[in-house]
VEXLUM-827235 format. One record per residue (C-alpha): x, y, z; residue in one letter; residue number from 1. Coordinates in steps of 0.1 Angstrom, whole numbers, plus 5000, padded with zeros to 4 digits. Layout:
REM residues N
px,py,pz,type,seq
X,Y,Z,A,NUM $
...
REM end
This chain:
REM residues 477
px,py,pz,type,seq
7284,1179,1136,X,1 $
7274,1151,1159,X,2 $
7280,1114,1161,X,3 $
7255,1090,1143,X,4 $
7247,1061,1166,X,5 $
7230,1035,1144,X,6 $
7255,1008,1132,X,7 $
7268,1013,1097,X,8 $
7289,0994,1072,X,9 $
7308,1014,1045,X,10 $
7312,0992,1014,X,11 $
7338,1008,0991,X,12 $
7339,0993,0956,X,13 $
7374,1000,0943,X,14 $
7391,1002,0977,X,15 $
7425,0997,0962,X,16 $
7419,1024,0935,X,17 $
7433,1060,0932,X,18 $
7404,1078,0947,X,19 $
7402,1056,0978,X,20 $
7439,1059,0983,X,21 $
7441,1097,0979,X,22 $
7408,1108,0995,X,23 $
7384,1082,1010,X,24 $
7406,1063,1034,X,25 $
7420,1094,1051,X,26 $
7386,1111,1051,X,27 $
7370,1081,1068,X,28 $
7398,1081,1093,X,29 $
7394,1118,1101,X,30 $
7357,1112,1107,X,31 $
7365,1083,1130,X,32 $
7391,1103,1148,X,33 $
7366,1131,1154,X,34 $
7339,1107,1167,X,35 $
7317,1115,1137,X,36 $
7312,1079,1126,X,37 $
7288,1056,1144,X,38 $
7301,1039,1175,X,39 $
7296,1006,1156,X,40 $
7310,1008,1121,X,41 $
7329,0986,1097,X,42 $
7346,0993,1064,X,43 $
7343,0965,1038,X,44 $
7365,0970,1008,X,45 $
7357,0953,0975,X,46 $
7382,0950,0947,X,47 $
7394,0927,0920,X,48 $
7430,0930,0933,X,49 $
7445,0900,0951,X,50 $
7461,0917,0981,X,51 $
7473,0885,0997,X,52 $
7491,0852,0989,X,53 $
7476,0819,0999,X,54 $
7491,0821,1035,X,55 $
7478,0856,1044,X,56 $
7444,0865,1056,X,57 $
7427,0890,1031,X,58 $
7415,0912,1060,X,59 $
7450,0915,1073,X,60 $
7464,0922,1039,X,61 $
7439,0951,1034,X,62 $
7447,0964,1069,X,63 $
7484,0965,1061,X,64 $
7475,0984,1029,X,65 $
7453,1009,1048,X,66 $
7481,1014,1073,X,67 $
7506,1022,1045,X,68 $
7481,1047,1030,X,69 $
7477,1065,1063,X,70 $
7515,1063,1070,X,71 $
7521,1080,1036,X,72 $
7498,1108,1048,X,73 $
7520,1112,1080,X,74 $
7496,1096,1104,X,75 $
7511,1078,1134,X,76 $
7503,1041,1126,X,77 $
7512,1031,1161,X,78 $
7485,1054,1177,X,79 $
7454,1039,1192,X,80 $
7432,1059,1168,X,81 $
7449,1044,1137,X,82 $
7450,1009,1151,X,83 $
7413,1010,1160,X,84 $
7404,1023,1126,X,85 $
7425,0998,1107,X,86 $
7410,0969,1127,X,87 $
7375,0980,1115,X,88 $
7385,0971,1079,X,89 $
7376,0939,1061,X,90 $
7382,0928,1025,X,91 $
7362,0910,0998,X,92 $
7381,0902,0965,X,93 $
7356,0900,0937,X,94 $
7345,0907,0902,X,95 $
7319,0935,0897,X,96 $
7302,0916,0869,X,97 $
7298,0883,0887,X,98 $
7267,0877,0909,X,99 $
7284,0849,0929,X,100 $
7309,0875,0942,X,101 $
7281,0897,0954,X,102 $
7265,0867,0972,X,103 $
7298,0864,0990,X,104 $
7297,0901,0997,X,105 $
7263,0897,1012,X,106 $
7276,0868,1034,X,107 $
7304,0891,1046,X,108 $
7279,0918,1054,X,109 $
7257,0894,1073,X,110 $
7287,0882,1094,X,111 $
7296,0918,1103,X,112 $
7259,0924,1113,X,113 $
7261,0893,1135,X,114 $
7291,0909,1153,X,115 $
7270,0941,1158,X,116 $
7241,0920,1171,X,117 $
7217,0939,1148,X,118 $
7211,0949,1112,X,119 $
7233,0978,1100,X,120 $
7228,1007,1076,X,121 $
7248,1003,1044,X,122 $
7266,1030,1025,X,123 $
7279,1018,0991,X,124 $
7306,1040,0975,X,125 $
7312,1036,0938,X,126 $
7349,1044,0935,X,127 $
7350,1025,0902,X,128 $
7352,1033,0865,X,129 $
7318,1044,0851,X,130 $
7315,1014,0828,X,131 $
7309,0993,0860,X,132 $
7281,1014,0874,X,133 $
7252,0996,0858,X,134 $
7266,0961,0863,X,135 $
7273,0968,0899,X,136 $
7238,0982,0904,X,137 $
7223,0951,0888,X,138 $
7242,0927,0911,X,139 $
7234,0947,0942,X,140 $
7197,0944,0933,X,141 $
7200,0907,0923,X,142 $
7212,0897,0958,X,143 $
7190,0922,0977,X,144 $
7217,0945,0990,X,145 $
7199,0975,0977,X,146 $
7172,0971,1004,X,147 $
7176,0986,1039,X,148 $
7171,0965,1071,X,149 $
7135,0979,1071,X,150 $
7119,1011,1059,X,151 $
7113,1021,1096,X,152 $
7147,1014,1111,X,153 $
7175,1017,1085,X,154 $
7187,1026,1051,X,155 $
7209,1015,1022,X,156 $
7225,1044,1001,X,157 $
7247,1046,0970,X,158 $
7273,1073,0966,X,159 $
7282,1076,0929,X,160 $
7311,1096,0914,X,161 $
7311,1117,0882,X,162 $
7310,1114,0853,X,163 $
7273,1107,0851,X,164 $
7274,1093,0816,X,165 $
7293,1104,0785,X,166 $
7264,1122,0768,X,167 $
7227,1128,0773,X,168 $
7217,1093,0762,X,169 $
7241,1074,0785,X,170 $
7233,1098,0813,X,171 $
7196,1089,0810,X,172 $
7204,1052,0808,X,173 $
7223,1054,0840,X,174 $
7196,1074,0857,X,175 $
7170,1049,0845,X,176 $
7190,1021,0860,X,177 $
7194,1040,0893,X,178 $
7157,1046,0895,X,179 $
7149,1009,0888,X,180 $
7172,0997,0916,X,181 $
7169,1025,0942,X,182 $
7146,1052,0955,X,183 $
7156,1088,0949,X,184 $
7164,1093,0986,X,185 $
7189,1064,0983,X,186 $
7209,1081,0955,X,187 $
7238,1105,0962,X,188 $
7254,1118,0930,X,189 $
7287,1133,0941,X,190 $
7301,1166,0929,X,191 $
7327,1172,0956,X,192 $
7330,1208,0946,X,193 $
7296,1214,0962,X,194 $
7312,1202,0995,X,195 $
7340,1228,0994,X,196 $
7336,1252,1023,X,197 $
7338,1283,1002,X,198 $
7312,1271,0977,X,199 $
7288,1264,1005,X,200 $
7296,1298,1020,X,201 $
7285,1315,0989,X,202 $
7248,1309,0999,X,203 $
7254,1323,1033,X,204 $
7273,1353,1019,X,205 $
7245,1361,0995,X,206 $
7214,1353,1014,X,207 $
7223,1360,1051,X,208 $
7237,1395,1044,X,209 $
7212,1421,1033,X,210 $
7237,1443,1016,X,211 $
7245,1421,0986,X,212 $
7214,1405,0972,X,213 $
7197,1438,0961,X,214 $
7225,1443,0936,X,215 $
7229,1407,0926,X,216 $
7213,1410,0891,X,217 $
7217,1424,0856,X,218 $
7211,1460,0866,X,219 $
7244,1461,0886,X,220 $
7265,1431,0875,X,221 $
7284,1434,0842,X,222 $
7300,1400,0840,X,223 $
7308,1368,0860,X,224 $
7340,1348,0854,X,225 $
7344,1313,0867,X,226 $
7380,1300,0866,X,227 $
7393,1266,0875,X,228 $
7430,1265,0867,X,229 $
7454,1236,0875,X,230 $
7492,1237,0873,X,231 $
7495,1199,0868,X,232 $
7487,1176,0840,X,233 $
7468,1144,0833,X,234 $
7497,1122,0846,X,235 $
7486,1086,0852,X,236 $
7450,1092,0841,X,237 $
7458,1092,0804,X,238 $
7434,1064,0792,X,239 $
7405,1077,0813,X,240 $
7410,1114,0805,X,241 $
7415,1109,0768,X,242 $
7379,1096,0766,X,243 $
7365,1125,0787,X,244 $
7383,1158,0782,X,245 $
7382,1189,0803,X,246 $
7346,1200,0796,X,247 $
7332,1166,0806,X,248 $
7357,1162,0835,X,249 $
7352,1195,0853,X,250 $
7331,1219,0831,X,251 $
7298,1200,0830,X,252 $
7298,1194,0868,X,253 $
7322,1215,0890,X,254 $
7321,1247,0869,X,255 $
7284,1246,0861,X,256 $
7276,1239,0898,X,257 $
7296,1270,0908,X,258 $
7277,1290,0882,X,259 $
7243,1277,0895,X,260 $
7254,1285,0931,X,261 $
7265,1321,0923,X,262 $
7233,1328,0902,X,263 $
7205,1309,0919,X,264 $
7175,1326,0935,X,265 $
7171,1326,0973,X,266 $
7157,1292,0983,X,267 $
7144,1309,1016,X,268 $
7151,1276,1033,X,269 $
7179,1251,1040,X,270 $
7157,1223,1028,X,271 $
7178,1201,1004,X,272 $
7153,1197,0976,X,273 $
7145,1234,0976,X,274 $
7182,1244,0971,X,275 $
7187,1217,0945,X,276 $
7156,1229,0926,X,277 $
7169,1265,0926,X,278 $
7203,1253,0912,X,279 $
7184,1233,0885,X,280 $
7164,1263,0875,X,281 $
7196,1282,0866,X,282 $
7211,1253,0847,X,283 $
7178,1248,0828,X,284 $
7179,1284,0817,X,285 $
7214,1284,0803,X,286 $
7216,1295,0767,X,287 $
7222,1265,0746,X,288 $
7245,1272,0716,X,289 $
7237,1268,0680,X,290 $
7264,1254,0657,X,291 $
7277,1288,0646,X,292 $
7277,1300,0682,X,293 $
7301,1272,0694,X,294 $
7327,1285,0669,X,295 $
7323,1321,0682,X,296 $
7318,1315,0719,X,297 $
7341,1287,0728,X,298 $
7378,1279,0727,X,299 $
7395,1245,0732,X,300 $
7431,1237,0734,X,301 $
7456,1209,0744,X,302 $
7489,1213,0761,X,303 $
7521,1203,0744,X,304 $
7533,1169,0753,X,305 $
7498,1156,0762,X,306 $
7499,1130,0734,X,307 $
7531,1115,0749,X,308 $
7512,1104,0780,X,309 $
7506,1066,0784,X,310 $
7470,1058,0774,X,311 $
7465,1088,0752,X,312 $
7459,1083,0715,X,313 $
7486,1095,0691,X,314 $
7461,1115,0671,X,315 $
7441,1127,0702,X,316 $
7421,1159,0698,X,317 $
7409,1158,0735,X,318 $
7409,1193,0750,X,319 $
7429,1199,0782,X,320 $
7417,1235,0783,X,321 $
7385,1252,0774,X,322 $
7368,1286,0776,X,323 $
7332,1294,0769,X,324 $
7309,1324,0773,X,325 $
7272,1319,0779,X,326 $
7242,1337,0794,X,327 $
7212,1328,0816,X,328 $
7179,1333,0798,X,329 $
7158,1346,0826,X,330 $
7147,1381,0836,X,331 $
7172,1385,0865,X,332 $
7203,1377,0844,X,333 $
7194,1383,0808,X,334 $
7224,1397,0789,X,335 $
7250,1391,0816,X,336 $
7280,1371,0802,X,337 $
7291,1341,0823,X,338 $
7326,1331,0812,X,339 $
7338,1297,0823,X,340 $
7375,1287,0819,X,341 $
7394,1256,0830,X,342 $
7425,1238,0820,X,343 $
7456,1218,0830,X,344 $
7493,1226,0830,X,345 $
7486,1264,0835,X,346 $
7508,1289,0853,X,347 $
7491,1284,0887,X,348 $
7465,1264,0906,X,349 $
7435,1283,0917,X,350 $
7397,1283,0914,X,351 $
7378,1316,0916,X,352 $
7344,1331,0909,X,353 $
7348,1368,0899,X,354 $
7317,1390,0900,X,355 $
7324,1422,0881,X,356 $
7300,1451,0887,X,357 $
7291,1479,0863,X,358 $
7307,1513,0868,X,359 $
7288,1536,0891,X,360 $
7266,1561,0870,X,361 $
7272,1589,0895,X,362 $
7307,1582,0908,X,363 $
7323,1611,0928,X,364 $
7355,1619,0909,X,365 $
7378,1648,0909,X,366 $
7371,1675,0882,X,367 $
7381,1664,0847,X,368 $
7390,1629,0859,X,369 $
7371,1598,0848,X,370 $
7372,1569,0871,X,371 $
7365,1536,0853,X,372 $
7376,1509,0878,X,373 $
7348,1485,0886,X,374 $
7339,1470,0919,X,375 $
7346,1433,0921,X,376 $
7338,1404,0945,X,377 $
7361,1375,0941,X,378 $
7353,1342,0958,X,379 $
7385,1320,0960,X,380 $
7375,1284,0963,X,381 $
7411,1271,0964,X,382 $
7439,1270,0973,X,383 $
7432,1296,1000,X,384 $
7394,1299,1005,X,385 $
7382,1335,1010,X,386 $
7364,1365,0997,X,387 $
7379,1397,0983,X,388 $
7359,1429,0977,X,389 $
7375,1455,0955,X,390 $
7363,1491,0961,X,391 $
7372,1527,0956,X,392 $
7385,1550,0984,X,393 $
7398,1585,0987,X,394 $
7435,1588,0993,X,395 $
7445,1604,1026,X,396 $
7456,1640,1021,X,397 $
7444,1674,1011,X,398 $
7436,1666,0975,X,399 $
7406,1646,0963,X,400 $
7423,1616,0947,X,401 $
7409,1582,0944,X,402 $
7426,1548,0948,X,403 $
7417,1511,0946,X,404 $
7414,1491,0978,X,405 $
7404,1456,0989,X,406 $
7385,1440,1018,X,407 $
7397,1405,1024,X,408 $
7381,1376,1043,X,409 $
7402,1346,1050,X,410 $
7380,1315,1057,X,411 $
7408,1296,1074,X,412 $
7419,1324,1097,X,413 $
7416,1315,1134,X,414 $
7404,1281,1126,X,415 $
7423,1249,1134,X,416 $
7410,1231,1104,X,417 $
7385,1233,1076,X,418 $
7370,1199,1069,X,419 $
7380,1185,1035,X,420 $
7353,1181,1009,X,421 $
7353,1143,1010,X,422 $
7348,1143,1047,X,423 $
7316,1162,1041,X,424 $
7306,1139,1012,X,425 $
7309,1109,1035,X,426 $
7293,1125,1066,X,427 $
7263,1139,1046,X,428 $
7259,1105,1030,X,429 $
7257,1090,1065,X,430 $
7232,1117,1076,X,431 $
7211,1114,1044,X,432 $
7215,1151,1035,X,433 $
7213,1154,0997,X,434 $
7215,1192,0997,X,435 $
7250,1194,0982,X,436 $
7246,1164,0959,X,437 $
7235,1168,0923,X,438 $
7199,1160,0914,X,439 $
7186,1143,0882,X,440 $
7173,1176,0869,X,441 $
7206,1193,0874,X,442 $
7225,1166,0856,X,443 $
7200,1165,0827,X,444 $
7202,1203,0823,X,445 $
7240,1203,0824,X,446 $
7240,1177,0796,X,447 $
7215,1197,0775,X,448 $
7239,1227,0777,X,449 $
7272,1209,0771,X,450 $
7263,1183,0745,X,451 $
7259,1207,0715,X,452 $
7293,1221,0723,X,453 $
7309,1186,0725,X,454 $
7293,1176,0692,X,455 $
7307,1207,0674,X,456 $
7341,1200,0689,X,457 $
7340,1164,0677,X,458 $
7335,1179,0642,X,459 $
7366,1201,0645,X,460 $
7348,1234,0652,X,461 $
7364,1254,0665,X,462 $
7399,1241,0657,X,463 $
7419,1226,0686,X,464 $
7447,1249,0696,X,465 $
7480,1240,0713,X,466 $
7496,1257,0743,X,467 $
7528,1255,0763,X,468 $
7529,1241,0798,X,469 $
7529,1269,0825,X,470 $
7512,1294,0803,X,471 $
7489,1322,0815,X,472 $
7455,1313,0801,X,473 $
7450,1349,0790,X,474 $
7474,1340,0762,X,475 $
7453,1311,0749,X,476 $
7429,1318,0722,X,477 $
REM end
């Protein structure tokens, strides 16, 4: 990765929120520390929070807050790197629904550009509740902040977090608003799972090694399992999560994007639109359930104690766990089950994609012995990214006996650091690389698949199950 030299201003809407505190601030600092931000850059935080009293400068108040955030992550706040970074931060208190506050934001941006001595690129990060997406887009457009310095010399881009709507209708409404205010090349729809190193490595594993792709189809693969298990709960996200649920929160985006990546055809190029188009082709060909199939092919459950969380309705039927089995209706994958499973408060935290191969038709086995173990390739996305290949070997010795063995690839081995997903989100936003951001077509196809399931669940079919915290998900359903 190389440094980007044209001046840039990062405008973070929701600078005092949870995502900024946990991910964005430290990710920006890491990019700064690695000299991957422009030499001239500023961070302008926008929030409704009053960080200062009448005697304190708002910029200073935010800088103190940023310092505390970095200190909590064990950075040395007295180091030159941290001090330089903190001094690049400015603050604008405001209301996302008031145009006058966006006029003040524009004035702030103009002042920062005067300090640069030239117009700057602008990267707007929507770290805000989805209900504020459309009002914020309206206000950006109203004051002209959606426009770049010029089409020849600069850009203005919007990075927008999931969820992209609550259903097909709201998703299309948001997409319509985005297209009214911005050009497609300005829109970066974030699914940070696409930025995880192991997810990105799947494409290299499949398409840069000639030994795998010839058997990557229905003739050889029996089943694909996608598991996203978490050992923690909803915690302080009760009011948000209770209106979303597990399928909307991670199933419709993270899990389906992993499915698309593992099943897509060879794009034959690293060109962003080509790769996004191949992912969209898979999502568009997912089998959409009929009412009776939802009952048969899906499971939903809620962990005990969920309703006691602040912000969760007393009669909530929101799922914190789901499992579903679908197929891809194209010639390459027809008939192969893809099982997706995700949940909170399970026995361990891990995310894997397990590709199970059919038994060999002509396996060499000892006389009168039937060997039924199947080859597997397991991609571990987290917590320890890597690839495991299960295979059959002959035991050393005089007898012809078989045993199960594994090849293991550890992505982190001999590497000082693997860049965090949000570092890649921000860096690719700066570069303008949309490859690992979701396209309109992908989002629409994902909603077409998930909405029939959600509607059936809202009608109580299948029935919501209960499960104990710390359970092995094999014991649910």
